[in-house]
N, C-alpha and C positions, 0 to 999 in steps of 0.2 A: 070461381075464380080464383083462387090460389094454385087453382090443377092448370088452369089456361096460362097462369104465369109461368109454373114448372116447366111447362111442354114450350113454350115461347124462348125460354131462358139460352138454350142450347143454340137455339135460331139465331138471335142476340149476338152471339158472343161467336158464332160463325161467320155472320155477318159482318159483325165489328172488326174481326182479325184479317179478313182478306182485305176490309177498307184501310185500315191501319196499315198494312204492310205495304199498300200500292200510297202513302201519304207520309210514310218516312223521310226524313231531311237527308241530306249529304253529310259528312265527316264534320264540316264547315257549320252547317245548322241544323243539329242532329233531335230538333222539338220542332212538331207541329206549330203553327201560329195559334191562337186563343181565337182569332177570327175564323180558321178556316174548320176547328171544331165546333164553332158554334155555328158554323154553313156549312161549306160545302161534305165536312166528314157526316153532321148529322144526317143531311139529304140519302148521302149513299147507304150509309144504314137503314135508314127506314125504306128505301127501295130495295136494295137486297134483303130484310127481312118478310119485305111482303112478295116479293118473286118467290122465297121460300115457303112462304105459307100457302101459295099458289099452289106450288107445284107439290105440297103435300101433300094435299087433296086433290092429286089427279092419276086415277091409274093409267098405269103403265102397260101395254100388250104385249106378252113376251111370247118368246117361241111355244112356251110349255103351258103357257096359262097369263095369268095376270099377275102383275109384277106391281105393287104399289111403290110409288116417287119417295113416298116416307121412308126415313131409317125404321130396319127391323126393328123386333122388340131384340134385347139383349141376350144373346145366345152362348151359354160357356163350351170349351174347347181346351183338351190337353194337347200340348204342342210338344216338340222335341227342335232340339238344336237345329240353327239351320233352316225351318220351317218360315216361311215366311207370309205376312198379310197383306196384301197389297188393297189400301183403300183409297177411298177417292171423296170426293169435296161431301160433308154430310156423315160420313163414316166416324163413330167413337170405338174407342180401345179404354180396355181397363187390365193388368197387370196385377191378377192374384198372386200370383207365384212364380217364380223362376227370375231370370234376369232376360233384356231385350232392350233392343235401340234403333230408332225413327229412323228414316233415310229417306230425302227427297231434293228435287233440285230446285223448284220454285213455290211460293207462295208460303205457308203457314201450315203449322202445326200447333193448337193451342192446348197447353194440361190445363183443362178447366178446375181441376183442383185449386191451383197455385194462380191462376187468371194468369199468367204467362205464356210465352212462345217458346217452344223447345226447339233449340238450333237443328237440325239434319247431320244426324251421327251424335246424337246425345242421347245417355241411356235414360231406361226407364225405370220410373220409379212406381213401385208397389203400392197400389191402390189407390192411384191418380188417374184421373178421366183424360183421356186425350180427344180430342177434337179432329179430324182434317177441316182445315179452311177452302174458302170459295177456290176457284181452280189450281188447285194443288193436287197430286197423283202422291201418295207418302206409300213406302215399305214398311212394314212391323217386324223387326227380326229378330228373332229366339236365338240367343247367344249361350244361354245354360244349358247342361242336358235335356233338362225336361221343363216344362212352365204349364202356368194353368193362364187360359185371360178370356175376357169377358168381349163380346166384338157387339158390335152395330151399323147395319147397312150394309151394300152391295159390293161387299168388301169379295174377296177372288184368295183361296188360298193354295201357295205355292209349295207344296211337300216336301222335304228333304228326302237322304238315304242314310240318315244318321241312325245310329243304334237307338230301338227303339224301345225305350225302356219304358214306357205306357202300356203298349201291347202286352210283352211279359206282363208289366202288374196285373191287368186283365185277364189273362191266359192264367196267371197264377191262383186269381181270384176266382174263374171259372172253375176250378180244380179243388178247393175251397183250402187253402193253402198261404191265401190272402187277404186280408180283411179289409185294412185300413183302418181309420181312425174315424172320431167323430166329425172331424172338419166339414165344413159345411160346402165346400166345394173342391170341384178337383178329383170325382169320386171319393176323397176321404184318402189317397193313397198317400199324399204326403212324401213323393218322392223326393221333391227339396229340401226335404231336414234331415239333419243326425239320426239314426237311429240311436234309442235307448240299448241299454244291456238288457233289460225286460225284454221289448222287442225282438231283441234278437232271440233271447231266449227263448221267447214263442214260436217264431218261423223257426227253429230249431226240433222244436216238440212236434211242431206241425209234418217237416219234413223226414221223421222218423214215423210218421205214423202213429203217434200216439198221443193227441190231441183230446181226445173222449177218455183217454184214462190220466191225465192231469188234471181233469176239469172235472172228474169224481173222485182226486183223492182227499182224505180227510185226514191228514196225519198231520203234526208238528211242524211248522217253518221255524227253523231257527234264529231267522234272518229280524236283527230291531228292527230296520229300516222296510220291511215289507209289511203293510196294512195286513193283521191276522184275519180270516172269514173270505177274502177278497179271490176274486179267480188269478190274480197276481199273487196271490201264496200259495195257490195249489200248482201255478205252473212250476214256482220257483222251490216250496217243499217237494213238489216229485219231482223234480230234476236231480235236487240234493241226493235226494234218498237213494234215486236209481246210479249215483256214482256222474252224472250227466254235467255236475259242474260243481264247482265249490266255494263258489261264493267269492269274496274280495277279501271277506276276511271270515273267521271264526265267528261275529255276530252283527257284518254287516256284509249286504249283498249288494247294493249302491243302484238299485233299479235304473232310475232317470240320467246316470251320468252314459256319457256316450261312448259307443261301439268302434273299435277302429276295424280296419280290412282283415287282419291277420286275427284276430280275436274270432270275427263271425264264420271268417272260412275254418277256421279251426273247427267249432261249431260242425258243418257241413261236412268237415271229414270225420269228426264222430259219428256223423248219419250215417255213413258210408260204409264205415269197419274200419276208416285205416288210421284211426288215431283213440285215444280214450282222457278221460280225464284225467288220470294221472301222469300225464302229459304235460306240463306247465311251461315248457321252454316253446314260447310261439313264435319265436325270429325268425324260424323255415317255414313258416306255417304254408307262405306263398308257393315257395318252392316247391312242397311236400304236394300240395294241390297240382302241381303242373306233372309232377312225378305220376299222382293216382288219375292224371286226365279230367281234372275237374276243371283246372284252369289252363289257357295257351299262356305263351311266353309273352304276347301282346297285353292278354288282361292281366298279367303278373303285373307287367308295368304299370298299365292303368292305375289299379289299385294300390301301387306303393306310390302314385305321384299324387292322385287326383285326393281331395278330400270325402272319407269315406257317407256317404249321404245313402236314404233306402232308394235309391234307383241301384244302388250298385247291392244294395243287399238281395234286390227284387234279382237282378242279374244274375249273381252266384247261384241263388236259389232255382233258374227258369235253368238254367243250361245244367244243373246238377242233377235233373231228372233223367239225364240220358246216361249218364256214369254208370258201370257196372256196381253192383254193390261187393265188395271184397267176401270173398268164399259162399257166394250163392250163384253166379249164374246168370240171376235178373238187375236190369238196371235199375234205380230208384225209381222211377216212377212205375216199373212190372210190380216191384215192392209194393209201394201205395196202393196200387189197386186189388194185389192181393191179399190186404189189409182194409178195402174198401172205403179208402180214403177218399176216391172216385172213381167212376169207370172209363171204359175206354170210348163210348161213348160224350162223354163229358171231355175226356184229353182231346178227340178228334173237333168235338163243336167247339173248342178253346177259340180267341182270336189267335190267327196266324198271327206268325213272328217271323219276318225277312232275317236268315243267317247272316247277319251281320260281325260275327263274332271277329275280335281284334285280335 
């Protein structure tokens, strides 16, 4: 019985939102009367719910097979800026990461979590479930560089031509250069979060092609704030011993502190042979990256302007693969293949990324 109630609840909310939207009064009389609530309103809700239940049990024949009229199971998707999810009556949407807004011309979209109607143009709240009401066509639009959504129903995606950080992350993962976190959604990419100093160092060691050496390292890590015996201590101790990083101080590495664009760009410049740990002035790192061919002028301006997220860390790392390593005649990708980090087949089979460089 409880399961039936949980299944019926969204249908009831959906029908109620539609009826309530049509029942609302004007500015002089904004509240529906008690007699209306006890009479016509209840009758309309009952009829709407019954109609929804009847339709949910009726299969609809489609061009390629049978499509259920009931909302589909919840499905996760990674999206990017200006991607649009066009939804109709009965469709559901849940924003797990990133930001977005909903737009519609008439009807209602219900915030089921709060039990309110979200106005057209309103921003979506994280982990709130939204339901499109009767006689409503709504567009959920992504406003952040990347986002993760759960959606349900016969919705249609319209994909933008914005920079696809998600595809870059998938490509790097296929080449064993990006693993993500233990977050249970969005493939663990966490592109919407700021990277930490430890995460940036790990990525740097990977683009050097030295991760196996770092994980096999068993020396002494001099930093008190890195837990001994962990992989984090191995990465940090290895990098310190090799002269790749100096730490924050003689005793602190600050592994959980955020890293900025200049700091990570400096790491990549060191991996490419255009800088070293001896250089402690990072104020011109973005300029030097342009001179080395790592960044374009537009990319340097973007990194200077925008908050530095894991999406940007992925962006820099992905395009670094095509940059020649100083003094070798090889690109970073070729050097990594020579070191056995990934194969040409794995590089060719990685998800394709349209070249939308800034």
